[in-house]
All heavy atoms as TSV, in Angstrom:
chain	resi	resn	atom	element	x	y	z
A	1	MET	N	N	5.010	-22.648	6.238
A	1	MET	CA	C	6.250	-22.355	5.619
A	1	MET	C	C	5.993	-21.532	4.367
A	1	MET	O	O	5.113	-21.804	3.603
A	1	MET	CB	C	6.949	-23.675	5.276
A	1	MET	CG	C	8.247	-23.487	4.587
A	1	MET	SD	S	9.600	-23.231	5.717
A	1	MET	CE	C	10.515	-24.667	5.712
A	2	TYR	N	N	6.815	-20.490	4.159
A	2	TYR	CA	C	6.676	-19.572	3.015
A	2	TYR	C	C	7.941	-19.656	2.164
A	2	TYR	O	O	9.014	-19.913	2.649
A	2	TYR	CB	C	6.449	-18.160	3.503
A	2	TYR	CG	C	5.180	-17.988	4.265
A	2	TYR	CD1	C	5.169	-18.033	5.647
A	2	TYR	CD2	C	3.949	-17.836	3.601
A	2	TYR	CE1	C	3.990	-17.929	6.369
A	2	TYR	CE2	C	2.756	-17.698	4.295
A	2	TYR	CZ	C	2.798	-17.732	5.676
A	2	TYR	OH	O	1.610	-17.639	6.359
A	3	ASP	N	N	7.745	-19.394	0.879
A	3	ASP	CA	C	8.895	-19.336	-0.007
A	3	ASP	C	C	9.537	-17.974	0.000
A	3	ASP	O	O	10.764	-17.868	-0.157
A	3	ASP	CB	C	8.485	-19.659	-1.452
A	3	ASP	CG	C	7.862	-21.057	-1.562
A	3	ASP	OD1	O	8.471	-22.006	-1.034
A	3	ASP	OD2	O	6.796	-21.186	-2.191
A	4	ILE	N	N	8.758	-16.911	0.128
A	4	ILE	CA	C	9.217	-15.548	0.030
A	4	ILE	C	C	8.536	-14.688	1.135
A	4	ILE	O	O	7.345	-14.856	1.397
A	4	ILE	CB	C	8.857	-14.955	-1.359
A	4	ILE	CG1	C	9.569	-15.753	-2.436
A	4	ILE	CG2	C	9.226	-13.487	-1.443
A	4	ILE	CD1	C	9.063	-15.454	-3.836
A	5	CYS	N	N	9.310	-13.822	1.753
A	5	CYS	CA	C	8.822	-12.873	2.717
A	5	CYS	C	C	9.092	-11.457	2.211
A	5	CYS	O	O	10.229	-11.127	1.933
A	5	CYS	CB	C	9.463	-13.061	4.061
A	5	CYS	SG	S	8.958	-11.852	5.290
A	6	ILE	N	N	8.024	-10.655	2.053
A	6	ILE	CA	C	8.168	-9.257	1.612
A	6	ILE	C	C	7.859	-8.386	2.800
A	6	ILE	O	O	6.825	-8.538	3.427
A	6	ILE	CB	C	7.209	-8.971	0.436
A	6	ILE	CG1	C	7.534	-9.876	-0.779
A	6	ILE	CG2	C	7.278	-7.499	0.080
A	6	ILE	CD1	C	6.541	-9.761	-1.922
A	7	VAL	N	N	8.765	-7.443	3.107
A	7	VAL	CA	C	8.563	-6.538	4.235
A	7	VAL	C	C	8.053	-5.229	3.651
A	7	VAL	O	O	8.735	-4.563	2.902
A	7	VAL	CB	C	9.869	-6.305	5.039
A	7	VAL	CG1	C	9.625	-5.343	6.160
A	7	VAL	CG2	C	10.400	-7.660	5.537
A	8	GLY	N	N	6.831	-4.863	4.030
A	8	GLY	CA	C	6.205	-3.655	3.531
A	8	GLY	C	C	5.270	-3.957	2.400
A	8	GLY	O	O	5.608	-4.761	1.471
A	9	SER	N	N	4.119	-3.403	2.399
A	9	SER	CA	C	3.090	-3.678	1.353
A	9	SER	C	C	2.768	-2.423	0.588
A	9	SER	O	O	1.587	-2.168	0.266
A	9	SER	CB	C	1.871	-4.288	1.968
A	9	SER	OG	O	1.260	-3.378	2.894
A	10	GLY	N	N	3.760	-1.629	0.199
A	10	GLY	CA	C	3.511	-0.399	-0.536
A	10	GLY	C	C	3.123	-0.655	-1.977
A	10	GLY	O	O	2.813	-1.757	-2.364
A	11	ALA	N	N	3.221	0.425	-2.713
A	11	ALA	CA	C	2.755	0.345	-4.125
A	11	ALA	C	C	3.541	-0.629	-4.977
A	11	ALA	O	O	3.027	-1.225	-5.909
A	11	ALA	CB	C	2.878	1.754	-4.748
A	12	GLY	N	N	4.794	-0.844	-4.651
A	12	GLY	CA	C	5.630	-1.785	-5.399
A	12	GLY	C	C	5.487	-3.212	-4.910
A	12	GLY	O	O	5.495	-4.168	-5.713
A	13	ALA	N	N	5.349	-3.415	-3.602
A	13	ALA	CA	C	5.300	-4.766	-3.072
A	13	ALA	C	C	3.999	-5.499	-3.330
A	13	ALA	O	O	4.041	-6.738	-3.531
A	13	ALA	CB	C	5.520	-4.665	-1.535
A	14	GLY	N	N	2.900	-4.774	-3.399
A	14	GLY	CA	C	1.613	-5.467	-3.669
A	14	GLY	C	C	1.622	-6.198	-4.958
A	14	GLY	O	O	1.316	-7.367	-5.039
A	15	PRO	N	N	1.928	-5.499	-6.101
A	15	PRO	CA	C	1.924	-6.213	-7.404
A	15	PRO	C	C	2.982	-7.371	-7.440
A	15	PRO	O	O	2.734	-8.378	-8.053
A	15	PRO	CB	C	2.261	-5.091	-8.395
A	15	PRO	CG	C	1.873	-3.864	-7.718
A	15	PRO	CD	C	2.072	-4.069	-6.275
A	16	VAL	N	N	4.118	-7.119	-6.757
A	16	VAL	CA	C	5.144	-8.199	-6.785
A	16	VAL	C	C	4.649	-9.413	-6.032
A	16	VAL	O	O	4.776	-10.568	-6.503
A	16	VAL	CB	C	6.483	-7.668	-6.155
A	16	VAL	CG1	C	7.459	-8.776	-5.941
A	16	VAL	CG2	C	7.067	-6.613	-7.046
A	17	ALA	N	N	4.033	-9.211	-4.882
A	17	ALA	CA	C	3.431	-10.310	-4.112
A	17	ALA	C	C	2.387	-11.031	-4.919
A	17	ALA	O	O	2.286	-12.273	-4.929
A	17	ALA	CB	C	2.893	-9.795	-2.782
A	18	TYR	N	N	1.579	-10.291	-5.598
A	18	TYR	CA	C	0.516	-10.859	-6.429
A	18	TYR	C	C	1.061	-11.767	-7.536
A	18	TYR	O	O	0.656	-12.890	-7.722
A	18	TYR	CB	C	-0.343	-9.736	-7.019
A	18	TYR	CG	C	-1.446	-10.239	-7.944
A	18	TYR	CD1	C	-2.490	-11.002	-7.472
A	18	TYR	CD2	C	-1.372	-9.929	-9.251
A	18	TYR	CE1	C	-3.489	-11.410	-8.307
A	18	TYR	CE2	C	-2.397	-10.352	-10.143
A	18	TYR	CZ	C	-3.426	-11.096	-9.671
A	18	TYR	OH	O	-4.412	-11.569	-10.506
A	19	GLU	N	N	2.046	-11.222	-8.246
A	19	GLU	CA	C	2.652	-12.013	-9.358
A	19	GLU	C	C	3.386	-13.243	-8.844
A	19	GLU	O	O	3.331	-14.293	-9.482
A	19	GLU	CB	C	3.599	-11.112	-10.194
A	19	GLU	CG	C	2.905	-10.008	-10.941
A	19	GLU	CD	C	1.944	-10.578	-12.021
A	19	GLU	OE1	O	2.272	-11.637	-12.606
A	19	GLU	OE2	O	0.925	-9.928	-12.239
A	20	LEU	N	N	4.092	-13.093	-7.720
A	20	LEU	CA	C	4.770	-14.275	-7.210
A	20	LEU	C	C	3.759	-15.342	-6.741
A	20	LEU	O	O	4.014	-16.553	-6.941
A	20	LEU	CB	C	5.678	-13.826	-6.033
A	20	LEU	CG	C	6.925	-13.065	-6.373
A	20	LEU	CD1	C	7.566	-12.498	-5.153
A	20	LEU	CD2	C	7.905	-13.918	-7.118
A	21	SER	N	N	2.689	-14.928	-6.136
A	21	SER	CA	C	1.680	-15.900	-5.700
A	21	SER	C	C	1.015	-16.570	-6.897
A	21	SER	O	O	0.718	-17.758	-6.881
A	21	SER	CB	C	0.673	-15.270	-4.798
A	21	SER	OG	O	-0.096	-14.301	-5.492
A	22	LYS	N	N	0.764	-15.797	-7.990
A	22	LYS	CA	C	0.222	-16.415	-9.204
A	22	LYS	C	C	1.171	-17.411	-9.825
A	22	LYS	O	O	0.760	-18.343	-10.441
A	22	LYS	CB	C	-0.075	-15.331	-10.237
A	22	LYS	CG	C	-1.333	-14.576	-9.969
A	22	LYS	CD	C	-1.867	-13.707	-11.121
A	22	LYS	CE	C	-0.861	-13.361	-12.162
A	22	LYS	NZ	N	-1.363	-12.409	-13.191
A	23	ALA	N	N	2.472	-17.210	-9.622
A	23	ALA	CA	C	3.497	-18.102	-10.148
A	23	ALA	C	C	3.648	-19.349	-9.301
A	23	ALA	O	O	4.444	-20.252	-9.673
A	23	ALA	CB	C	4.826	-17.404	-10.262
A	24	GLY	N	N	2.905	-19.442	-8.178
A	24	GLY	CA	C	2.923	-20.637	-7.344
A	24	GLY	C	C	3.764	-20.558	-6.060
A	24	GLY	O	O	3.826	-21.519	-5.312
A	25	TYR	N	N	4.344	-19.405	-5.776
A	25	TYR	CA	C	5.104	-19.249	-4.573
A	25	TYR	C	C	4.166	-18.973	-3.396
A	25	TYR	O	O	3.110	-18.313	-3.563
A	25	TYR	CB	C	6.124	-18.062	-4.698
A	25	TYR	CG	C	7.187	-18.322	-5.653
A	25	TYR	CD1	C	7.146	-17.833	-6.966
A	25	TYR	CD2	C	8.296	-19.094	-5.302
A	25	TYR	CE1	C	8.157	-18.042	-7.849
A	25	TYR	CE2	C	9.338	-19.320	-6.210
A	25	TYR	CZ	C	9.262	-18.802	-7.469
A	25	TYR	OH	O	10.234	-19.069	-8.387
A	26	LYS	N	N	4.557	-19.405	-2.214
A	26	LYS	CA	C	3.854	-19.046	-1.004
A	26	LYS	C	C	4.498	-17.777	-0.460
A	26	LYS	O	O	5.654	-17.779	-0.049
A	26	LYS	CB	C	3.922	-20.191	0.027
A	26	LYS	CG	C	3.201	-21.429	-0.400
A	26	LYS	CD	C	3.299	-22.486	0.642
A	26	LYS	CE	C	2.580	-23.714	0.184
A	26	LYS	NZ	N	2.707	-24.802	1.196
A	27	VAL	N	N	3.707	-16.698	-0.449
A	27	VAL	CA	C	4.239	-15.370	-0.134
A	27	VAL	C	C	3.692	-14.852	1.179
A	27	VAL	O	O	2.491	-14.905	1.392
A	27	VAL	CB	C	3.933	-14.349	-1.306
A	27	VAL	CG1	C	4.503	-12.978	-0.984
A	27	VAL	CG2	C	4.426	-14.887	-2.607
A	28	LEU	N	N	4.564	-14.345	2.000
A	28	LEU	CA	C	4.184	-13.688	3.280
A	28	LEU	C	C	4.515	-12.212	3.122
A	28	LEU	O	O	5.653	-11.869	2.814
A	28	LEU	CB	C	4.908	-14.313	4.466
A	28	LEU	CG	C	4.780	-13.609	5.773
A	28	LEU	CD1	C	3.332	-13.747	6.309
A	28	LEU	CD2	C	5.721	-14.182	6.827
A	29	VAL	N	N	3.540	-11.337	3.438
A	29	VAL	CA	C	3.789	-9.919	3.379
A	29	VAL	C	C	3.589	-9.352	4.793
A	29	VAL	O	O	2.563	-9.545	5.412
A	29	VAL	CB	C	2.798	-9.190	2.397
A	29	VAL	CG1	C	3.012	-7.704	2.443
A	29	VAL	CG2	C	2.925	-9.734	1.014
A	30	LEU	N	N	4.647	-8.696	5.325
A	30	LEU	CA	C	4.594	-8.145	6.656
A	30	LEU	C	C	4.466	-6.637	6.556
A	30	LEU	O	O	5.145	-5.994	5.722
A	30	LEU	CB	C	5.884	-8.488	7.394
A	30	LEU	CG	C	6.139	-9.962	7.635
A	30	LEU	CD1	C	7.519	-10.133	8.325
A	30	LEU	CD2	C	5.066	-10.595	8.471
A	31	GLU	N	N	3.660	-6.071	7.407
A	31	GLU	CA	C	3.458	-4.594	7.372
A	31	GLU	C	C	3.479	-4.104	8.808
A	31	GLU	O	O	2.912	-4.688	9.717
A	31	GLU	CB	C	2.117	-4.275	6.756
A	31	GLU	CG	C	1.842	-2.786	6.606
A	31	GLU	CD	C	2.841	-2.096	5.760
A	31	GLU	OE1	O	3.007	-2.436	4.592
A	31	GLU	OE2	O	3.447	-1.160	6.253
A	32	LYS	N	N	4.218	-2.997	8.980
A	32	LYS	CA	C	4.272	-2.366	10.304
A	32	LYS	C	C	3.203	-1.264	10.362
A	32	LYS	O	O	2.937	-0.614	9.381
A	32	LYS	CB	C	5.696	-1.758	10.497
A	32	LYS	CG	C	5.806	-0.992	11.806
A	32	LYS	CD	C	7.162	-0.328	11.896
A	32	LYS	CE	C	7.192	0.497	13.140
A	32	LYS	NZ	N	8.349	1.361	13.182
A	33	GLY	N	N	2.666	-1.041	11.536
A	33	GLY	CA	C	1.756	0.048	11.683
A	33	GLY	C	C	0.489	-0.350	12.488
A	33	GLY	O	O	0.323	-1.523	12.722
A	34	PRO	N	N	-0.302	0.657	12.853
A	34	PRO	CA	C	-1.495	0.356	13.631
A	34	PRO	C	C	-2.615	-0.220	12.782
A	34	PRO	O	O	-2.635	-0.117	11.581
A	34	PRO	CB	C	-1.899	1.714	14.165
A	34	PRO	CG	C	-1.427	2.692	13.113
A	34	PRO	CD	C	-0.149	2.076	12.592
A	35	TRP	N	N	-3.565	-0.849	13.458
A	35	TRP	CA	C	-4.785	-1.287	12.810
A	35	TRP	C	C	-5.707	-0.119	12.656
A	35	TRP	O	O	-5.998	0.585	13.667
A	35	TRP	CB	C	-5.472	-2.396	13.610
A	35	TRP	CG	C	-4.723	-3.643	13.538
A	35	TRP	CD1	C	-3.841	-4.156	14.464
A	35	TRP	CD2	C	-4.838	-4.674	12.525
A	35	TRP	NE1	N	-3.344	-5.365	14.073
A	35	TRP	CE2	C	-3.953	-5.715	12.871
A	35	TRP	CE3	C	-5.538	-4.766	11.360
A	35	TRP	CZ2	C	-3.815	-6.849	12.112
A	35	TRP	CZ3	C	-5.361	-5.913	10.604
A	35	TRP	CH2	C	-4.527	-6.917	10.967
A	36	TYR	N	N	-6.195	0.178	11.463
A	36	TYR	CA	C	-7.069	1.263	11.273
A	36	TYR	C	C	-8.545	0.841	11.281
A	36	TYR	O	O	-8.865	-0.261	10.895
A	36	TYR	CB	C	-6.795	1.976	9.923
A	36	TYR	CG	C	-5.474	2.699	9.900
A	36	TYR	CD1	C	-4.407	2.177	9.227
A	36	TYR	CD2	C	-5.346	3.911	10.598
A	36	TYR	CE1	C	-3.194	2.858	9.204
A	36	TYR	CE2	C	-4.116	4.554	10.576
A	36	TYR	CZ	C	-3.070	4.018	9.895
A	36	TYR	OH	O	-1.887	4.699	9.879
A	37	LYS	N	N	-9.384	1.767	11.764
A	37	LYS	CA	C	-10.822	1.529	11.782
A	37	LYS	C	C	-11.441	2.359	10.664
A	37	LYS	O	O	-10.838	3.293	10.110
A	37	LYS	CB	C	-11.419	1.929	13.127
A	37	LYS	CG	C	-10.888	1.143	14.277
A	37	LYS	CD	C	-11.511	1.648	15.545
A	37	LYS	CE	C	-10.704	1.056	16.714
A	37	LYS	NZ	N	-10.332	2.025	17.687
A	38	ARG	N	N	-12.691	2.059	10.332
A	38	ARG	CA	C	-13.363	2.816	9.262
A	38	ARG	C	C	-13.404	4.320	9.556
A	38	ARG	O	O	-13.206	5.143	8.671
A	38	ARG	CB	C	-14.812	2.293	9.072
A	38	ARG	CG	C	-15.576	2.990	8.001
A	38	ARG	CD	C	-16.959	2.407	7.830
A	38	ARG	NE	N	-16.912	1.079	7.331
A	38	ARG	CZ	C	-16.998	0.733	6.042
A	38	ARG	NH1	N	-17.127	1.642	5.158
A	38	ARG	NH2	N	-16.933	-0.521	5.701
A	39	GLU	N	N	-13.613	4.695	10.815
A	39	GLU	CA	C	-13.685	6.139	11.152
A	39	GLU	C	C	-12.346	6.841	11.050
A	39	GLU	O	O	-12.255	8.045	11.100
A	39	GLU	CB	C	-14.338	6.354	12.507
A	39	GLU	CG	C	-13.798	5.501	13.632
A	39	GLU	CD	C	-14.452	4.169	13.801
A	39	GLU	OE1	O	-15.387	3.795	13.059
A	39	GLU	OE2	O	-14.008	3.426	14.683
A	40	ASP	N	N	-11.238	6.072	10.937
A	40	ASP	CA	C	-9.921	6.685	10.745
A	40	ASP	C	C	-9.643	7.116	9.320
A	40	ASP	O	O	-8.721	7.864	9.053
A	40	ASP	CB	C	-8.807	5.698	11.154
A	40	ASP	CG	C	-8.839	5.325	12.618
A	40	ASP	OD1	O	-9.192	6.172	13.431
A	40	ASP	OD2	O	-8.472	4.174	12.960
A	41	MET	N	N	-10.463	6.650	8.376
A	41	MET	CA	C	-10.269	6.943	6.993
A	41	MET	C	C	-10.858	8.269	6.600
A	41	MET	O	O	-11.855	8.681	7.129
A	41	MET	CB	C	-10.865	5.859	6.092
A	41	MET	CG	C	-10.341	4.476	6.388
A	41	MET	SD	S	-8.609	4.396	6.058
A	41	MET	CE	C	-8.135	3.008	7.026
A	42	PHE	N	N	-10.216	8.978	5.671
A	42	PHE	CA	C	-10.667	10.238	5.176
A	42	PHE	C	C	-11.220	10.075	3.783
A	42	PHE	O	O	-10.490	9.636	2.885
A	42	PHE	CB	C	-9.473	11.228	5.181
A	42	PHE	CG	C	-9.816	12.634	4.815
A	42	PHE	CD1	C	-10.640	13.399	5.607
A	42	PHE	CD2	C	-9.335	13.199	3.648
A	42	PHE	CE1	C	-10.949	14.706	5.254
A	42	PHE	CE2	C	-9.645	14.467	3.300
A	42	PHE	CZ	C	-10.450	15.219	4.098
A	43	LYS	N	N	-12.479	10.371	3.571
A	43	LYS	CA	C	-13.131	10.041	2.303
A	43	LYS	C	C	-13.585	11.290	1.539
A	43	LYS	O	O	-14.747	11.367	1.174
A	43	LYS	CB	C	-14.330	9.122	2.591
A	43	LYS	CG	C	-13.929	7.841	3.162
A	43	LYS	CD	C	-15.125	6.945	3.439
A	43	LYS	CE	C	-14.689	5.676	4.092
A	43	LYS	NZ	N	-15.764	4.838	4.428
A	44	ASP	N	N	-12.710	12.224	1.395
A	44	ASP	CA	C	-13.049	13.425	0.628
A	44	ASP	C	C	-12.066	13.540	-0.555
A	44	ASP	O	O	-10.976	14.042	-0.421
A	44	ASP	CB	C	-12.972	14.677	1.527
A	44	ASP	CG	C	-13.482	15.911	0.843
A	44	ASP	OD1	O	-13.620	15.908	-0.410
A	44	ASP	OD2	O	-13.707	16.921	1.553
A	45	GLU	N	N	-12.493	13.026	-1.711
A	45	GLU	CA	C	-11.593	12.977	-2.875
A	45	GLU	C	C	-11.174	14.385	-3.361
A	45	GLU	O	O	-10.090	14.576	-3.858
A	45	GLU	CB	C	-12.257	12.191	-4.000
A	45	GLU	CG	C	-12.466	10.719	-3.635
A	45	GLU	CD	C	-13.411	10.034	-4.527
A	45	GLU	OE1	O	-13.981	10.677	-5.391
A	45	GLU	OE2	O	-13.616	8.824	-4.322
A	46	ILE	N	N	-12.050	15.347	-3.257
A	46	ILE	CA	C	-11.746	16.702	-3.729
A	46	ILE	C	C	-10.673	17.307	-2.830
A	46	ILE	O	O	-9.661	17.859	-3.307
A	46	ILE	CB	C	-13.007	17.579	-3.738
A	46	ILE	CG1	C	-13.957	17.069	-4.834
A	46	ILE	CG2	C	-12.629	19.038	-4.023
A	46	ILE	CD1	C	-15.298	17.769	-4.814
A	47	ALA	N	N	-10.811	17.191	-1.510
A	47	ALA	CA	C	-9.809	17.726	-0.587
A	47	ALA	C	C	-8.494	17.024	-0.758
A	47	ALA	O	O	-7.391	17.700	-0.742
A	47	ALA	CB	C	-10.304	17.622	0.835
A	48	VAL	N	N	-8.473	15.701	-0.937
A	48	VAL	CA	C	-7.233	15.012	-1.127
A	48	VAL	C	C	-6.554	15.415	-2.420
A	48	VAL	O	O	-5.362	15.545	-2.505
A	48	VAL	CB	C	-7.453	13.469	-1.103
A	48	VAL	CG1	C	-6.247	12.704	-1.471
A	48	VAL	CG2	C	-7.937	13.036	0.285
A	49	GLY	N	N	-7.303	15.629	-3.438
A	49	GLY	CA	C	-6.802	16.007	-4.745
A	49	GLY	C	C	-6.189	17.448	-4.762
A	49	GLY	O	O	-5.366	17.795	-5.603
A	50	ARG	N	N	-6.541	18.257	-3.785
A	50	ARG	CA	C	-6.015	19.629	-3.727
A	50	ARG	C	C	-4.856	19.746	-2.804
A	50	ARG	O	O	-4.312	20.833	-2.620
A	50	ARG	CB	C	-7.118	20.561	-3.228
A	50	ARG	CG	C	-8.243	20.708	-4.246
A	50	ARG	CD	C	-9.280	21.668	-3.807
A	50	ARG	NE	N	-10.300	21.793	-4.827
A	50	ARG	CZ	C	-11.469	22.334	-4.610
A	50	ARG	NH1	N	-11.788	22.836	-3.446
A	50	ARG	NH2	N	-12.331	22.419	-5.580
A	51	ARG	N	N	-4.393	18.701	-2.158
A	51	ARG	CA	C	-3.267	18.759	-1.244
A	51	ARG	C	C	-2.002	19.094	-2.008
A	51	ARG	O	O	-1.757	18.635	-3.110
A	51	ARG	CB	C	-3.100	17.488	-0.465
A	51	ARG	CG	C	-4.228	17.290	0.486
A	51	ARG	CD	C	-4.015	16.203	1.490
A	51	ARG	NE	N	-2.976	15.219	1.244
A	51	ARG	CZ	C	-2.961	14.009	1.775
A	51	ARG	NH1	N	-3.899	13.635	2.578
A	51	ARG	NH2	N	-1.960	13.204	1.525
A	52	SER	N	N	-1.113	19.892	-1.431
A	52	SER	CA	C	0.070	20.312	-2.072
A	52	SER	C	C	1.070	19.151	-2.322
A	52	SER	O	O	1.924	19.268	-3.132
A	52	SER	CB	C	0.761	21.410	-1.271
A	52	SER	OG	O	1.126	20.948	-0.029
A	53	SER	N	N	0.899	18.059	-1.625
A	53	SER	CA	C	1.768	16.913	-1.881
A	53	SER	C	C	1.494	16.292	-3.205
A	53	SER	O	O	2.363	15.601	-3.809
A	53	SER	CB	C	1.667	15.838	-0.774
A	53	SER	OG	O	0.316	15.391	-0.709
A	54	PHE	N	N	0.356	16.472	-3.766
A	54	PHE	CA	C	-0.017	15.923	-5.085
A	54	PHE	C	C	0.129	16.964	-6.178
A	54	PHE	O	O	0.314	16.607	-7.310
A	54	PHE	CB	C	-1.456	15.383	-5.072
A	54	PHE	CG	C	-1.653	14.247	-4.128
A	54	PHE	CD1	C	-2.522	14.342	-3.062
A	54	PHE	CD2	C	-0.944	13.028	-4.310
A	54	PHE	CE1	C	-2.704	13.278	-2.198
A	54	PHE	CE2	C	-1.122	11.990	-3.439
A	54	PHE	CZ	C	-1.989	12.098	-2.364
A	55	ILE	N	N	-0.052	18.191	-5.855
A	55	ILE	CA	C	-0.011	19.258	-6.869
A	55	ILE	C	C	1.103	20.196	-6.508
A	55	ILE	O	O	1.082	20.907	-5.491
A	55	ILE	CB	C	-1.362	20.051	-6.876
A	55	ILE	CG1	C	-2.501	19.102	-7.208
A	55	ILE	CG2	C	-1.277	21.170	-7.919
A	55	ILE	CD1	C	-3.860	19.714	-7.091
A	56	PRO	N	N	2.162	20.263	-7.305
A	56	PRO	CA	C	3.294	21.084	-6.983
A	56	PRO	C	C	2.933	22.577	-7.083
A	56	PRO	O	O	2.100	22.974	-7.850
A	56	PRO	CB	C	4.334	20.725	-8.016
A	56	PRO	CG	C	3.573	20.196	-9.140
A	56	PRO	CD	C	2.358	19.534	-8.583
A	57	ARG	N	N	3.593	23.377	-6.240
A	57	ARG	CA	C	3.383	24.821	-6.327
A	57	ARG	C	C	4.226	25.390	-7.455
A	57	ARG	O	O	5.363	25.065	-7.584
A	57	ARG	CB	C	3.819	25.450	-4.978
A	57	ARG	CG	C	2.911	24.990	-3.801
A	57	ARG	CD	C	3.370	25.601	-2.546
A	57	ARG	NE	N	3.207	27.070	-2.714
A	57	ARG	CZ	C	3.305	27.931	-1.728
A	57	ARG	NH1	N	3.565	27.522	-0.514
A	57	ARG	NH2	N	3.209	29.241	-1.916
A	58	LEU	N	N	3.621	26.216	-8.253
A	58	LEU	CA	C	4.287	26.784	-9.411
A	58	LEU	C	C	4.584	28.266	-9.192
A	58	LEU	O	O	4.521	29.033	-10.110
A	58	LEU	CB	C	3.456	26.570	-10.643
A	58	LEU	CG	C	3.097	25.115	-10.995
A	58	LEU	CD1	C	2.161	25.047	-12.179
A	58	LEU	CD2	C	4.376	24.339	-11.276
A	59	ASP	N	N	4.944	28.678	-7.996
A	59	ASP	CA	C	5.245	30.087	-7.665
A	59	ASP	C	C	6.429	30.572	-8.435
A	59	ASP	O	O	7.447	30.024	-8.529
A	59	ASP	CB	C	5.494	30.258	-6.170
A	59	ASP	CG	C	4.285	29.838	-5.335
A	59	ASP	OD1	O	3.144	29.854	-5.865
A	59	ASP	OD2	O	4.493	29.546	-4.180
């Protein structure tokens, strides 16, 4: 039995779940999506930092 159910574990939900659990609540976090393997991860910090989604175009 859980006190709180959080749907989605994005940037906002993680800290909220953490604080609620520290306060003594039993928290369940549900996440949709596939299970990822190590080889599915992209580990190139320079390439990720140059993506246009992070750096706006100033044309």
